[in-house]
C-alpha positions in Angstrom: -14.8 69.6 24.3 -14.9 67.1 27.1 -17.1 64.8 25.0 -14.7 65.1 22.1 -11.8 64.2 24.3 -13.8 61.3 25.8 -14.6 59.9 22.4 -10.9 60.2 21.4 -9.7 58.4 24.5 -12.2 55.6 23.9 -11.1 55.4 20.3 -7.5 55.1 21.3 -8.3 52.3 23.8 -10.2 50.3 21.2 -7.7 50.9 18.4 -4.8 50.3 20.7 -6.2 46.9 21.8 -6.7 45.9 18.1 -3.1 46.8 17.3 -1.4 45.5 20.4 -3.4 42.3 20.8 -6.6 41.0 22.2 -8.4 42.7 25.1 -8.2 41.0 28.5 -11.7 39.7 28.0 -10.8 38.2 24.6 -7.7 36.7 26.0 -9.7 34.8 28.6 -12.3 33.7 26.1 -10.0 31.1 24.5 -9.6 29.2 27.7 -13.2 29.8 28.7 -14.4 28.5 25.3 -13.4 24.9 26.3 -15.2 25.0 29.6 -18.1 22.5 29.5 -17.1 21.4 26.0 -16.2 17.8 24.8 -13.0 17.5 22.8 -12.9 14.5 20.5 -9.5 12.9 20.4 -9.2 10.7 17.3 -6.8 7.8 17.4 -5.9 6.5 13.9 -5.3 2.9 15.1 -7.2 0.1 16.7 -7.4 -0.3 20.5 -4.3 -1.4 22.5 -1.9 -0.5 19.7 1.1 1.8 20.5 -0.7 4.8 18.9 -3.8 4.0 21.0 -1.9 3.7 24.2 -0.1 6.9 23.7 -3.1 8.8 22.4 -5.2 7.8 25.4 -2.5 9.0 27.8 -2.2 12.3 25.9 -6.0 12.8 26.0 -6.2 12.0 29.7 -3.5 14.4 30.8 -4.5 17.2 28.4 -7.9 17.1 29.9 -6.3 17.7 33.3 -4.8 21.0 32.0 -7.9 22.3 30.2 -10.2 23.0 33.1 -13.9 22.1 32.5 -13.2 20.1 29.4 -14.0 16.5 28.7 -11.9 14.4 26.3 -13.5 11.5 24.4 -11.2 9.1 22.5 -12.5 7.7 19.2 -10.6 4.9 17.4 -10.6 5.2 13.6 -8.4 2.3 12.5 -7.3 1.7 8.9 -4.3 0.5 6.9 -1.4 3.0 7.4 -3.7 5.1 9.6 -4.9 7.2 6.6 -8.6 7.2 7.6 -7.9 8.6 11.0 -5.7 11.4 9.5 -8.4 12.1 7.0 -11.0 12.4 9.7 -8.9 14.8 11.8 -8.2 16.9 8.7 -11.8 17.2 7.7 -13.1 18.1 11.2 -14.6 21.5 12.0 -11.7 23.8 12.9 -13.1 24.9 16.2 -10.5 23.3 18.4 -12.9 20.5 19.6 -11.4 17.8 17.4 -7.7 16.8 17.4 -6.0 13.4 17.2 -3.0 11.2 16.8 -1.6 9.4 13.8 1.7 8.0 12.5 3.8 10.6 10.8 4.5 7.9 8.2 1.4 9.1 6.4 3.8 11.7 4.9 4.8 8.9 2.4 1.1 8.3 1.5 0.7 12.0 0.7 4.0 12.3 -1.1 3.1 9.4 -3.3 -0.4 10.8 -4.1 -2.4 7.9 -2.8 -6.0 8.3 -3.9 -7.3 7.6 -0.4 -5.4 10.5 1.1 -7.7 13.5 1.7 -5.4 15.5 3.9 -2.5 17.9 3.4 -0.1 17.6 6.3 1.4 21.0 5.5 -1.8 22.7 6.4 -2.7 21.0 9.6 -2.6 22.6 13.1 0.2 20.9 15.0 -0.2 20.5 18.7 2.8 18.4 19.8 4.8 15.2 19.6 6.0 13.1 22.4 8.7 10.6 21.3 11.7 9.9 19.2 12.5 6.4 18.1 15.8 6.3 16.3 16.9 3.4 14.0 20.4 2.0 13.7 22.5 -0.3 11.5 24.2 -2.9 13.7 26.7 -5.7 13.2 28.2 -8.4 15.4 31.4 -7.4 17.3 33.3 -10.2 15.4 31.9 -9.1 12.0 34.2 -7.9 9.2 32.0 -4.8 9.1 33.4 -2.8 12.0 32.5 0.7 10.8 30.2 2.3 8.3 33.2 2.8 5.9 33.5 -1.0 5.8 29.9 -1.1 4.5 30.7 1.4 1.8 33.7 -0.5 0.6 31.9 -3.9 0.5 32.1 -5.6 -2.9 29.9 -8.6 -2.0 26.3 -7.9 -1.2 25.8 -7.1 2.5 23.0 -9.3 3.9 20.7 -6.8 5.8 18.1 -8.3 8.2 14.9 -6.3 8.7 11.4 -7.1 9.9 8.6 -8.3 7.5 8.6 -6.8 4.0 6.7 -3.6 4.0 7.3 -2.7 7.6 8.7 0.6 8.7 12.3 -0.5 9.2 12.2 -2.5 5.9 11.3 0.7 4.1 13.9 2.8 6.0 16.6 0.2 5.3 15.9 0.2 1.6 15.7 4.0 1.3 18.8 4.5 3.3 20.8 1.9 1.5 19.7 3.3 -1.9 20.7 6.9 -0.9 24.1 5.8 0.4 24.6 3.5 -2.6 25.3 0.5 -0.4 25.6 -3.0 -2.0 22.9 -4.8 0.0 20.6 -7.8 -0.1 17.6 -7.1 2.1 16.5 -10.2 4.0 13.1 -9.9 5.8 11.8 -11.5 9.1 14.9 -10.8 11.2 14.0 -7.6 13.0 12.2 -7.1 16.3 8.8 -5.7 17.2 6.9 -4.3 20.2 7.3 -6.6 23.1 9.9 -8.9 21.5 13.6 -9.1 21.8 16.5 -9.3 19.3 17.5 -12.8 20.2 16.5 -14.3 16.8 18.4 -11.6 14.9 21.4 -12.0 17.1 21.5 -15.8 16.5 21.1 -15.1 12.7 24.2 -12.8 12.8 26.2 -15.5 14.7 25.1 -18.1 12.1 26.1 -15.8 9.2 22.6 -15.7 7.8 22.7 -11.9 8.0 25.6 -9.5 8.3 23.8 -6.4 9.5 20.4 -5.7 11.1 18.4 -2.5 10.8 16.2 -1.9 13.8 14.9 0.4 16.5 17.8 1.4 18.7 16.0 1.0 22.0 15.6 -2.8 21.5 19.4 -3.2 21.1 20.9 -0.9 23.7 21.3 -3.8 26.3 22.9 -6.0 23.6 25.4 -3.3 22.6 26.1 -2.7 26.3 26.9 -6.4 26.6 29.5 -6.2 23.8 27.6 -8.5 21.4 26.9 -6.1 18.6 28.1 -2.6 17.6 26.5 0.4 16.0 27.5 1.3 12.5 25.0 4.1 11.5 22.3 6.0 13.2 19.1 7.6 11.8 17.0 9.9 13.9 17.8 12.0 17.0 16.2 14.9 18.9 16.6 18.6 18.3 18.8 18.9 21.3 20.9 15.9 20.3 20.2 14.0 23.5 19.9 10.7 21.7 22.9 11.2 19.5 25.4 8.3 19.6 28.9 9.9 19.9 31.3 8.7 17.2 28.6 6.9 15.1 27.8 8.7 11.8 24.4 10.2 11.2 22.6 9.6 8.0 22.3 13.3 7.1 26.1 13.8 7.5 26.8 11.1 4.9 24.5 12.4 2.2 25.5 14.7 -0.7 23.9 18.2 -0.8 21.5 17.0 -3.5 20.3 14.1 -1.4 20.1 15.9 1.9 16.4 16.7 1.6 15.7 13.0 1.8 17.1 12.9 5.3 14.3 15.2 6.5 11.8 12.8 5.0 13.4 9.6 6.4 13.9 11.1 9.8 10.4 12.5 10.2 8.6 9.3 11.2 11.4 8.4 13.6 11.6 11.9 15.3 7.9 12.9 15.2 6.5 9.8 16.8 3.2 10.2 18.6 2.1 13.3 16.7 -1.0 15.1 17.8 -2.6 17.6 15.4 -5.9 19.2 14.4 -7.5 20.4 11.2 -6.3 23.5 9.4 -7.6 26.8 10.6 -8.1 26.3 14.3 -8.1 29.9 15.7 -4.6 30.7 17.0 -5.8 31.5 20.6 -7.6 28.1 20.9 -4.6 26.3 19.3 -2.4 28.0 21.9 -4.6 26.6 24.7 -4.3 23.1 23.3 -0.5 23.4 22.8 -0.1 24.7 26.4 -2.2 21.8 27.7 -0.1 19.3 25.7 3.1 20.9 26.9 2.0 20.7 30.6 0.7 17.1 30.1 4.1 16.0 28.7 5.8 17.5 31.8 3.4 15.9 34.3 5.5 13.7 36.7 2.8 10.9 36.6 2.9 10.7 32.8 6.7 10.8 32.7 6.7 7.8 35.1 4.4 5.9 32.8 6.6 6.7 29.8 9.6 5.3 31.8 7.7 2.1 32.5 6.9 1.8 28.7 10.6 2.1 27.9 9.9 5.0 25.5 12.3 7.8 24.6 10.4 11.0 25.5 11.2 13.9 23.2 8.7 16.7 23.1 8.2 19.4 20.5 5.3 21.7 20.0 3.3 23.8 17.5 5.0 25.6 14.7 8.3 23.8 14.9 6.5 20.6 13.8 4.9 22.3 10.9 8.4 23.4 9.6 9.7 19.8 10.0 6.7 18.5 8.0 7.2 21.1 5.3 10.9 20.1 4.9 10.0 16.4 4.6 7.4 17.2 1.9 9.8 19.3 -0.1 11.1 16.6 -2.5 11.8 16.8 -6.2 9.9 14.6 -8.7 13.0 12.5 -9.0 13.1 11.8 -5.3 9.4 11.0 -5.2 9.9 8.5 -8.0 12.7 6.9 -6.0 10.4 6.6 -3.0 7.7 5.1 -5.2 10.1 2.4 -6.4 10.9 1.5 -2.8 7.2 1.2 -1.9 6.3 -0.8 -5.0 8.0 -3.9 -3.7 6.9 -7.5 -4.0 7.0 -9.6 -0.9 9.3 -12.6 -1.6 7.4 -15.8 -1.4 9.2 -19.2 -1.0 7.8 -21.9 -3.2 8.2 -25.7 -2.8 7.7 -28.0 -5.7 8.2 -31.2 -3.8 5.8 -33.0 -1.5 4.9 -31.3 1.7 5.3 -33.5 4.8 3.9 -31.3 7.6 2.6 -27.9 8.2 2.8 -26.6 11.8 2.6 -23.4 13.8 -0.1 -21.9 11.5 2.0 -22.3 8.4 5.2 -20.9 9.9 7.0 -24.2 10.1 6.9 -26.7 7.2 8.8 -29.8 6.3 9.1 -31.2 2.8 11.2 -33.7 0.8 14.3 -32.3 -1.0 14.6 -32.4 -4.8 15.6 -36.0 -4.8 12.2 -36.9 -3.4 
């Protein structure tokens, strides 16, 4: 009888642990698994790019919070960061390969590019570290004082963006199309990393452009100085910390049938610096990686570095990211066709049929005779 009771108690212990969760030894094994292991952190860009800088910081501080581990950063650069995302997706799902790539690869998947071998909806998401909202701006003396003025415009609104094919060019065209704005997109007037908006400001003053679409962080000092004003904002954070009070948000202006597109357009702005792994990483190991990322992003040293880089920290983790990606991918064939039209642009090229006089600054500055010779 004692033996029977003993077997029954042992059975309850084993069965109870299987129902209630892992045993203490199993719970420890996920953290222990990484001790003495090398974690490959793939960066889907070349060295010294924004993705690379952020990825190396994430790897450095995640290593700090996974005792006994060693992180090795591997750069896998390619156009639009597709190869790096492919490499992460195809890795063995043991938790020893993760990496960072631009969430703009969502467009590559949505458009069915042949080089895409990943499915974002199936990946194991660890965390993201930044938001980078975009805005429509106009000069304070412009006739376009509010977004409603843009909607009422009968003449084409001259919208300045960066080079054709860049992120804010795509965002400007998609947004203008969805909002049915009458616009003429004029490239080469936006700003980039390490630059300032002086050229675009001067173009607004000269009347070459009416509105500029650009990253908000570049223009905050200019708005504060009363030179330009916000008309529209795209992208925020879940808690609304970057919301500009009194300035309309893209999603609030869209009809119900178009609102799914807001999830797509906002994704690359709001899920900046996205770290993920391949599908199927065991949940307990993924939890260790997510916890390390969470602690890394709260590390005072790293937060000080972010401040010096003038980034807008905005952290999210794990399953919430998967839901955001699923919403962005949930587009009708009609919406996908619209996106394809925007991406199948031709970069405008100026042609000169008279005699060239000089070519300077690596082709950026040329002089030529006018049509009279």
